[in-house]
N, C-alpha and C positions, 0 to 999 in steps of 0.2 A: 366586768366581772364574769368570770368563766362559766360556761353554759355545762349543764349537765346531759347536753344531747349534743351527738356527732353527726354531722350530714356527710355522706359521700355520694356524689353522682357519678352514675355510670351511664351515660349516653340518656335515654327516655327513662331509665329506671334511678331512683334515689334509695339509698339505704340509710334509714334514720335509726340512731343506736340510743337507747337511754343508758347512759353512761356512770352509774353508780355501784359498780360491781362488789364493793366492799359491804354496801348496805342492801345487796341483792337487788338492787336497781329500785328500791321503795320510791314510792309517789309522794315527794313533800311538795309545799306549795310552790317552791323553785322550779322543781323540775315539771310540774304541770305548766308552770308559767313558760318554760323553755320550750316544751313540746308545743303548746300553743302557737307560739312566735315561729318555730320550725315549720309546723303544717301550714302556716298561713303563709311563710315566704315559698315553700314548695307549691303550693297551689297557684300562687302568682306566676311561677317559672313555668312558661307554655312549653318548655323543653323537657319538662319531667311528665310524664303520663301515669307512671305507678310509684308508688311509694312502699318500700318494705320496711317495716317497724321491727325493731328486734331489741334485746337486752344486752348488755356487754357480760362477757365472761360464758362460763359454761353450765352456770347453776340455775339461774333465774332469768326468764322474761321479765316480769316484774313480781315481787313477792308479797306485795300489797302496799298500804298506803303506810306513811309514817306516823305512827300511832303518837309517839311523843309531842306530835306537835298540836294534837288536839284531845288527849285525853282528858282536859280540864276544863273543856268547853261547855259554855251552858247552853240551853234549848236553842236560843234565837243565833247563838255563835255556829251551833251545829247545822242549822237549816241554811245558814249563809255558805257553810263550808260545802254541802252538798249542791246548792243551787250555782254557786262558782264553777265548782268542779264540772257540773254538765255543761256550762255555758261557754267556759273557756275550753275545754277539752274534750269531753266524750261526746257530747252533740256536735261540737266541731267536725271531728274526726267522722261520724256517721254520716254527715251531711256534706262533707269535702267533695268537691267536683273531681279531684284526682283520687284514683282508685288506691285504697290501701290495702294491704295484705300483712297480717300480723305474722311474723315467724317466732312460734313460739317455742323458745329454746330451755326450757326448763319450769320452774316454778311459775305459774301464773295464778297466784291467789287475790281474794278480794278486789281492790282496785285494779291489780295487773290482769285478771281475769275480764272484769268490767271494760278495761281498756281493750282487750284483745276482742271482745265481742262488739266493741264500737267498730272495729275495723271492718271490711266490707267481706273478706274471707280469712280464715285462719288455717296456718299449716303448722303442724307442731313436731316436734322430735320424739324419739320413742321415751326418752327421760322426763318428758314433760308431766306435771302433775297440777291439775285445776281443781278449783274450788271457791267458794264464797264462804268463809269461816267466821263472818262477822258475829253471828249470834253468841258465840263462844266468847266475845267481848261484851255483850249486852247490848249490840247495836245491830243495825239490818244493812245490808249492802246500799250504799247511798250515792253511787255513781252511775245509776242505770242498772244495776244486776236483777234487780226484781223483774225488770221489764224485760230486757233484752235476753237473760237466759229463759225464760218462759217461751219467749217468740222463737228462740233456735231449738229448745229440747222438749218443750210441752209443760204445760201447768203440773202435772204430778211429779215429774222428774225435778222441776226447778224446786217445788216447794220442798222435795225431799232432800235435795243436795243443799239448799239453804238451811233447814231444820237441823240435819244431823251434822253440819258443819265439815263433812267429810271431803276428801280429796278423791278424783277420779285420774286414772291414766289416761295417756294419750288414746289406747285403743278404743276404751270406753267412750272417751269423747266424740271419736269419729263415729262409732256405732251410734249414739245419740243424737249425731249431727251438730255437735258443738264446735267440730273441726273438721277441715275438707279433705283433708290428706296427711298422712302421718310418714316420716322418714326418719333416717339416723341424724345424728345431731352433726355430723360432719359434712352431711349432704343438704342440710335444712335451708341454707341460704340459697344455694344453687338450684333446688327444688323451686324456692321463691322466683329466683330470677327467671326460670323457665316457663314459669306461669305468667310472670309479669311481662316477657317477650310477646309471648302469645295475645297478651291483653293490648298492649302497646300498638300491635298491630292494626288494630281495629279502631274505630271512631271514639277519641276521648269525649265529645259531646255527646254521642248516642249513648255511650255508657254511662255517663252522668246522670241522663234522663231517663235510663233504665232503672238506675239504682234508685233515683227519687220516687220512682213510680213504685216501685217492689216496697219502699220504706213507706210510703202513704197507706198501703194497705193494711200497715199495722198500727196506724195512729188513730185514735179515737175521733170520731167527727169528720173524718177526712174519707172521701171515695177513692179507693184506689182505681177503679175501672175510670172515673172521670180524669183522674191525673194522669192516667196512661194516654187517655184522649188527648189530653193536652200536650204531653211532652211527645207523642207520636208527631201531632200538627208542627210542633216548633222545630223538629228536624227537618222540616221541608222549607225552611227559611235559613238551614247553614249551609256553608262551604262543605262541610263533610259529607252531606247528602248529595250535593251536586258530584261531587269527586267519586264517592262510592258509586252510584248509580252509572255514571260516565264509564267509569272504569269497566263496571258488569258489562255494560253495551259494547265497550271497546274490546273486551277480553283480555284485559291486563290487571295487575295488580294496583290497587288503589294506593295514593300517596296523601293520607289524611293531613289536612292541614290545623285541625283540632279548634275549627273555628265554625 
């Protein structure tokens, strides 16, 4: 069966494209499954240090979920839809050991913004529009939007953006801390590649540990400082630590094995 995603490897960088441009790359069940498989495959590929996630075409990153698939669901079916999405894709991406950059190249609405927020950082094009308009359909964001948006922009802004169902442009998103950088659509992927190259020069093992420690600070019942101590200590048992410290002492550039 054909996949709704395209993987292009460029050395240590992988470009992962959601390929449903006629549907503005909307997330249906198949696309979520295809993305889950693709992310797991790329995480297992030790050559890949950074994944850039984007949408096909020049109109949308992901314009939302495919409403036709669930508009007649029951309460229990709705809960399962949300739970499966969290487990298969959104939590998977956030906790992936490989660094993920969202290249937001147009509309990122509903599930699309939730997917972008699951990525470790976001870079947006000038034409990007972002929002969580679910309350206009009588439902709330169900793929982590209520949690990750508040973590990124603060409780007040998150409540307002969700309650009004409005969209914000890329400059406002940058001002709010929702995206890290804004650039032209033509330069978007190259800008992401530039960031990815800088990231890939460092220890992928240390970066993954740092990300885990940062995420822990936002989790209920988890002590982020304790997680930092744990991850810091684990670094001392890695080949990357031995290579990085040896390179520093020997005054040369490190060549991290990623282990």
